[in-house]
Structures are given as structure tokens and as C-alpha cells.
N, C-alpha and C positions, 0 to 999 in steps of 0.2 A: 402736112404734119399731123401725126396722130399717135395714139397708143394702139398697137396691134396686139390683139388677143388671139393666140394660135392654140388650137386644141389638136392633139395628136393621139392616134390610136396606138397605145403602147405595145400591143401585140404585133402590129404590122408596121409600126413606125410611119404610118401614112397620116398626113394632115387631114383632119375631118372637118375642121371649121377655122375660118380666119375672119375676124371682125375688127373693124376700126372704131376706136372710141376717142372722143375729144378731138375730132378732126379740126385742125386750124386753131386748137386751143392749147397745144403743148408749147410752153414758152422757154423751158430750159430743163436740163437734167442735172443730177448731182450724184456723185459717188462718194460714199462715206464708209467708215468701218464701225460696225456695231457688234455688240455681243448678242447673239441669237441662239435660241433653243433649237437644236437640230433633231430633237426627239421625233421619231416617226409617229408614235401613237400618243405622245404627250403624257404618258403615264410614268415617265421618268425624265430626268433633265440631262441635257447634253449641250451645255453652253459652249459656243465657240466664237472666236473673233471672225466676223463675216463681212465680206465686201457687199455692201448694199447699194442698190440703185433706186433713185427716186426721180419721178418726173413731175414738174410743176405744171398744173393745168388751170385754165380759167373756168370758173363755175358760173360767171355772170353776176348780175346784181340781185337776182331773185332765184331762189331754188332751195335745195336741201343743204343745210349747213354741214360742213365737215366736222369731224370729231378730233379731239386732241390726243395724240399719242407720243409721249416722250418729248413734248415741246413742239411737235409738228402738227399742223392741221392736215388730216388724212381723209381721203375719199376713195371710193372704189370706182371701178370702171362703169358700174351701173348703179343708179340710185336704189336704195332699199324700198321695196314696194310699200306704198302707204305712208312713207315718211313725210312728215309735214314740211311744207315749203314756206318760206318767208323772205323778206328783204334781207340781204346779206350785208354785214358790216364790211368795212374796207379790208380787215384782216381775214375775212371769210371768203372773199371773192376768188381767191386762189387757194389751191390745196395740192398736197403731194399724193401721188399714186405710187405705191410700193411695187417696183418692178424687179425685185430681187430674185424672184423665181426659185425660192429655196427648195421647194418640193416638186419641181417640174418632173423629176424622174419617176414620180408616182402617178403621173398622168394629169397633174394640175396644169391648167392652161398657162402658157408662157406669155408674159407681157413684155413687149419691146417698144420703147419710146423712140419716136422719130421727130426730130426738131429741124425745121427748115427756116430759111430766112423769112423775116416778117414782111411778106408781100401783102400790101393793104387789101388786095382783091381776094386773098385767100384767108385772111384772118376771120375767125368766126365772129368776133365782137367788133371788128373794125377799130377806128380810133378810140372808141370807148374802152376797149380792152387794154390798149396801150396806156391810156390815162390811168386806168385802175391798176395796171402793173407798176407804174411809177409811184402811185399812192401806196400800193402794197409794199414796195421796197422801202419807202420812207417809214412805213409802219413797222417793218421788221427791224430797222435801225433803232427805233424807239424801244421796241421790245427787248432787243439785245442789250441796250444800255440799261434798261430797268433790271434785266436779269443779272447783268454784271454788278450793278449796285447792290442787288439783293445778295449775290454771292459774297461780295466784299463785306457787307454788313454781317452776314452769317459767319464769315471767317473771323471778323473782329470779335463777335460775340463768343465764338468758340475759344479764341485766344484769351479773352478776358476770363472766361470760365476756367480755362486751364491755369492761368496765372493765379486765380483765386484758390483753386484746388492746391497748387504748389505752396502758396502762402499759408493756407490752412494746415497743410502737412508739416511745413517748416515750424509753424507756431506750436503745433502739437508735439513735434520732436524737441523743440526748445523747452517746453514745459515739462516734458518727460525727463529731459536731461537735468533740469533744475530740481525736480522732485527727487531724482536719484542722488544728485550731488548733496542735497540737504540731508538725505538719509545716511549717505556715506560719511558725512561730517560728524554724525553722532557716534560712529564707530570709535572715535578717539576717547569716548567716555568709558569704553569697556577695557578692563585691565588685560594685560598680556595673557596669552594662553598659558595654562598651568597655574595661574593665580587662583588661590582659594578665596571665594567671595560668599557673602551671605546676603540674599535679597529676598524680601518678603518671607523670611523665616526658613528659606531653603539654602543650605550650605553645600558647596561643592566646588569643583575646579572648572575653570573656563577651558573648554576644549575646542570651541568653534566660535567664530564671529563672522558676520557678513550681512549683506543686504539682499532681501528677497521681495518679490512683488506679489501682492495678493489682492485680487479684486480692484486692480487699478492703482493701488497705493503701495509705495515703497516703505519697507520697515527694516530698521537696523536692529539686529538681535544677536544675542550671545547664547551659546549652548553650554549649559552648566551641568556637570555630572557629579552626584554625591558618592559616598563610599559604598553604597548599596547598588550602584549602577543605574540608579534612577536619573532621568534627564529632565531638566526644565529649560524651556525656551523663554528667555527674559529680554524684554524690550530694553534697548540701549539707554533710553531716557531714564531708567530706574537706577543706573549706576551713578 
């Protein structure tokens, strides 16, 4: 069992190289759907729903640590030259190799994962590898539970924030309605249209009455026009 890396000459369609990686260390494969950028040159975006293939491989207890990508520990078929090595934690002893082969048509080598039965004589790590796999699986359960709890907490926080926003909006609307109602109640103080009134020394007939909002405040006013056609806007409270 291994990950086979096949290089093909695109002009002749002839296989020029075939290498095996992680021989005896491919423990399982997984097919998932992800959103991937299909852009050839990466100078534009072309995101599509993509069938992706991953192979889980054993890295051992000491080596180059994998890196996290979208919640997965990822590694390549070959370690980065000069990358530091160290003792690996339980969660780092296995990593996923991306075998999706999105750009294989451009001459990028094709990765094919082959998984065989766990023959103890063929396993790269022997019983140690199987022990680590069991520990890794247990570790994934812990991580998944923690992630689920984190998502639940985030959802509850978002819902609480939404409810607070709704309550704030409802309170603002209620206050707005109360202010408008208070202003409209003052309209009863204004005489009927056509009535001649004198307020603050200005005499004329009431031709308009209503409530208007200015700078966040509601005001009940009357429009009064004198015999010369001049208009005064008088607060309802003055009647």
C-alpha cells in the first residue's frame, strides 16, 4: 500500500516517472466535496463544488509536523527540504495527503492512493502504527466534540446577539411611536382649519395642522396665514 506519484509527458502522453510514497503507511482514504478554486493561473477566481480525495498516512512518532488546512492536518508526498523535525504529538502522527489531482491536465503529477489489508509484515510501523492509529482516532473524536461544542456556543452567542438586536429595535420603535403619539395628542389644542387665531402677536387663519419630525424629535404645529399672505408655523403647545 502506498501513494503512487505518476508523472506523464503531456505532449506524448507517456509516463516518465512513477514513484511510491508512504509505502505501508496509507491507512485509509476519504472522498469529500469541497469548494475549490479551479483558476489555472490563480489571478482570478473560479470556485466550484469539487470531489476531493484524501489519503491518511502515518508519519511516525518523530519527523516533520504536518500543517493545518481547513481543520485537517496536511502533508505532502515529500518533506520540505530543511524542515525541522521533532517528536510528534498523537494528533500529528497521521496526516492527510491531498490526492484530488485538480490540475493533472496541466502536467502536474497524479497521486493515487492504494490501501491494502493491514498485514503486520507489510506495515511500515508494525504494531506501533496500529496503536497510534487507535490513539489518533480517539483524538479525532475529542476534537470533533470540542468543535461541535464551539459551534453550538457560537450559534447560541449569535442567537443572543440577534435577539438583543431585535429587542433594541423593538424598544426604539416603541419609543418612536410613543413620541409621535405624544405629539399627535397636542393637535387637539389647535383650533379647526379656517379659524382665526392670534398667537404671539400674529393674527391669521389656521390652514394646516400636523406632526413633523426634525432632528429626531416630533413636533405638532399649525400653519397660520394672515391677510397679507404671510405664514407663521406655531407650536401646538402655544394654543
